[in-house]
N, C-alpha and C positions, 0 to 999 in steps of 0.2 A: 490639736486640742479640741474637745467637744464644745459646741455652742449651746448655751442655756438661755432661756427666755424668762423674764421676771414680770409676771402679770400682777398688777396692783389691784387689790380689792379694798374699797372703802365703803363699808356698809353693803349696800346692794349694787354699787357701781363697780364695774371692772374696766381697767385700762390695760389693754394688752401691750406687751412689749414686742414690737415688730422687728427690732434690730438684733437683740440678744447680745450676749457677752461670751467670750471664750474664757473658760476657767478650767484648771487642771483636774479638779475632783468634785464629787458631790458634796463633800464637807466644805469645800471652798464656796460652793453655791449657798449653802446654809449660812455661812458667816457673812457673805455679801448681802443676802436677804435681810438678816438681822440688823446689819449696819444701815441698810437703806431705810428700814422701818424706824430705827432710832433717829435718823436724820429727818424723816417725815414728821415725827412727833415733835422734835425740837423746833422745826419751822412752824408747825401748827401752833404751838404754845407761844412762840414769839409774836406771831401775827394776831393771835386772839387769846391773851393770857388769862382772861377771866371767864372763858366759856365753860360753864358748868355742864356736866353730863358725861356720858360714856361714848367713846369713839372706838370702833372696831376696825382694825386694819389687818390685811393679810397679803402676803406675796406668795403666789403660786409659781413655783419654779418648774419649768418643763424643758425637755430637749426634743429632738426630732422623733424620739421613740414614744414620748408621752410625758405624763406628770412624774416629777422626781421628788419634790418635797414642798410642803406648805409651811410657811413661818407666819405665825399670827401674833399680833400685839393688841392688847386691850388696854386703853388708857381711860381712866375714870377720875374726874375731878368733882369733889363735892364740898359744899360749904358746911362748916361746923361752927355752931355758936359757942363762943368762949365766955362763960359767965363771969369769971374774974376780970377779964379785960373789959367786958361790957360795962361793969359798974365803974371802972376807972376812966374809961375813955368814951363812954356813951355806947354806941352800937358797934360791934366789931365782929368780923367774920374771919376765921382762919380757914385754910384750905387743906384738905387731905387728898393725896393722890394715890392711886393704885395702878401699878403697871404690871401686866402679866405678859410674858413672852414665851412662846414654845414653838417647837418644830415637830412636824409629823411627816415621816417618810411615806411616800406613796409607792405602791408597787403595781 
């Protein structure tokens, strides 16, 4: 079974995967990368739930022959003023999240 490496990109920082994982197909690597990114976001939100702004993450999957696929996730959290709630409760902020996930095959 081929060995694939999952290098994590967070903004400009790259954390290379030096061990890798054996997976049966390229499609399995894409699924594993997407699952890993969702786990990273979940942990990030639990550790800092009110951090506003945009976070860019990517996993570059490679094998011994070179790049295979890149899976990117952009997570954005912004405060939105809610006028109806503000008059009833004082000052109130609701939050809107946007998550985009996509994979791009590399050749």
